[in-house]
N, C-alpha and C positions, 0 to 999 in steps of 0.2 A: 608543623603546618599540615592541615588536612589535605588528603589526596583530592585532586579535582574530580568532580563527578561528571559522568557522561550526561548529555542533555539532548533530547530528541524532540523533533516536531513531527507529529503524525497528522496527516490531512484526512479529512472526511471521517472523523473519529468519534462522533457522538454516540454511535451504536454499532452493532455488528462487528465485522472483522477489525475495523479501525479502532473501536473502543477496546476490544480484547488485546490488540497489540499495545495500545497505550498503557493499559493496566498491567500487561505482562512486562513491559519495559520498566514500569514503576516498581514492580516486584523484584526486578533485577537490579534496582538501584539507580535508575535513570531519573533525573528530573524531566518532566514531560510537558510540552506545549500541545494541547489538544485542539485541533482545528475543526470548524464546521462553517457552513455558509453564514449562519446567523446565531445570535444568542438564543438559548432555549433551556428549558428545564432538563431535557435529556443531556445537553452538553454540560450543564452544571453538575448533573449526577455522575457523569463520566469523570469529571475533574475530582469530585469528592471521593469516588472509588479509588482513583489513583493516589490521591493524597493520603488515603488511609494506610498506605504502605510506607509512610515515613519519609516521603520525598516531597519535593515541591511540584505541584501540577497547576497549570493555568489554562484558561480558555483563550484562544485567539481566533477571531472570526475573519473570514476572507474567502473569496471565490477563486479557486485555482484556475478557472477558465478565464479570469480577467488578469491579463499579464501585468496590468498596472497595480494589482493588489500584491504582487509577489514580494517586492521590496519591503512594503509595510508589514506583511505577514512575518517575514524573517526578522525584521527589526523589532517588532512587538515581542516575539518570542525571546529574543536575546536581551531586550531591555528588562524583561521580567525575570529571566532565569540565568542569563549569561551566554557565553559562546556555544552555539550548537555544535554537536559532534555528529549528529545523526538526522537524516531526513527519511521518513517513511512516506512514500507516495501511495496513499491508499484511496484517496477520493476518486470516485468514478460514478458513472451513470449507465443505465441500461437503455434499451431502445424505447422510443415513445410508444410503440405498439408492435407486438409480434405479428408476423404475417409473411406473405409471399415476397421473396427476394425481388421479384419484378415490380413490387409496389412500394419499395422503400422510398421515403421522401428525403429530399435534400435537408429539410429541417432536422429530422432525426439523425441523419448521417452527420451533419455538421455539429450537432450537440454532442454526439459521442466523440467525435474528433476533438472538439474544443476542450472537453474536460479530460478525457482518458489519454489523449495523445499529445496535443499541443500544450495543454496546461502542464502535464507531466514533464515534457521536454524542457520548457522554459523555467519551471520552478527548479528542476534539477540543475539547469545551467546557472541560475542565480545562486543557488546554494553552493555549487562547486566553486564559482568565482569567489564567494565569500570565504570559503575554507582556504583556497589557494592564496588569498590576499593577506593572511595573517599567520603568525606562529601557532603551531598546534602541539599540545602536550603529547610527548611520545608515549606516555603511559596509557593514553586513551585510544581506542579503536575508532576511526572515523569512517562512516559508512552511509550509503544510500541504498535503501531497500524499496523496490517498486512491486506493488501487488498488481498483477495482471489477471490472467484467467487461463483455464484450460482451453478456452476459445481463442487464445493466441495461436494455438495449433489446431485444435479440433474444430471442425466445420459445424455450424448450426445455421442452416439456411433460413430459419424464421427470425433470425436477428443478425443478419449479415453485417450491418453497419457496426454493431458491437464487436464482432469478430475482427473486422478490419482495424478498428481502433485499438484493440488489445494486442493484435499482432504488431502494430506500430509502436505501442508502448514497450513491448518486448524488445524491439530493435533499439529503442531509446536506451534501455538498460545496457544492452551489449555495447553500444557506442560509447557511453560514458564509462563503462568498465574499462574499455580499451584505452580511453583517453586519460583516466585518472589512476590506473593501477600503480604506476611508478611514482605517483605523488602520495602514496600511502593511504589512499581512499578506496575502501572496498565497495563495489557496486554489485548488487544482487537482485534477483527477481524471484517472486513466488507466484506460482500458477495454481490458484485454488480451483478445485472441481466443484462438487456439490456440497456446499457449506450451508448449514441451516441458519439463515438470516432473514430479516424482513424483506430484503430484495428478492430472495429466492422463494419466499413463502407462496406466491401465486402459482408456482410450478411444482409444488411439493407432491400433490396427488399424482400428477403425471409421472414424475421421476421415481416415486416410491416403487411403483410396479417394475419399471425398467431396471432399477437397482437390484430389486429382489430377483429379477430374471437374469442377472449377471452382467449388467452394463459396466459395473465396477468390480474389481477383484475383491475388495472389502465391501461387503453388502450392507452398507449403512451410509447415512449422511455424515459429513464431517462437522466439527464445531469450530466457531471462531477461535476458541482457545487453542485448538490444535494448530491453526495457522499462526497464531501469536507465538507459540513455542518456537516455530521455525524462524520467525522474524527476530525474536530475541537472540537466538543462536547466531544469526547472521550479524546483528547489530553489535554483539559483544565480541566479534572476532572468533567465534567458535569453529569456524571452518577455514583455518589458515591455508595459504597456498592455493586459494581459489580466486577467480575473477570472472564476473559476468555469468556465473552459474544460475540456471533457472531451476528452482526446486518445485517439483510438481506435488502439490498437496491435494491429490485427486483420487485416492483410494485405488490407484491402478487403472483409472479411466482410460488413459492414453497408452497403456501397455499393449503392445501388439500381441494378439493371441490367435492361434489357429489349431 
């Protein structure tokens, strides 16, 4: 009888860090459900790239900000692939517009909270309940990996609502790590710094100079594939005897120097 294969759901994964994680998991032998808000050519291309690694990859659409979508999202992934072992909370949004902290709108604040924090909390809760409600093969590592941001710690006053939401998501990861550790479910966090994606492209020119001048210890932008390598290590149980750890993929941005 063939060994059971790990199966992951990656949210917000049609491009950028999410896509890189989905493809990285496929390379590591995971079947992968790749999520985005809506069907699109980009989503189909991400599925095709993952499938090329000899695993099963499928597209599942749904909005993590809509709590009513969560059960259907998990059920769709499991109907097509089988029992999930891994959830990667990657879906996230930035601010509606950068600007003075004193001018932040409730609409932008609520949007960040809805996707980045509230959606992450309740999808994690729904996934954890699902795992705890059934037998799980001991040969497979079961895990939850949440992608937050260096802004979970580092202050960026021109997008304060984003910082608050990512700090909240960081605490979500710690809480579920403490709750689920003795149930054999690893819960981890990745805090990316300056990663070259479509989301960060509008800020590239500004940060190029700051990075060159020493803002980060490693003087370059990171790649989605470098974040994916960390996610795969966590999802495969490559860091045993850990719980709730936050891995800073930030080129030393948050390293204290003097």
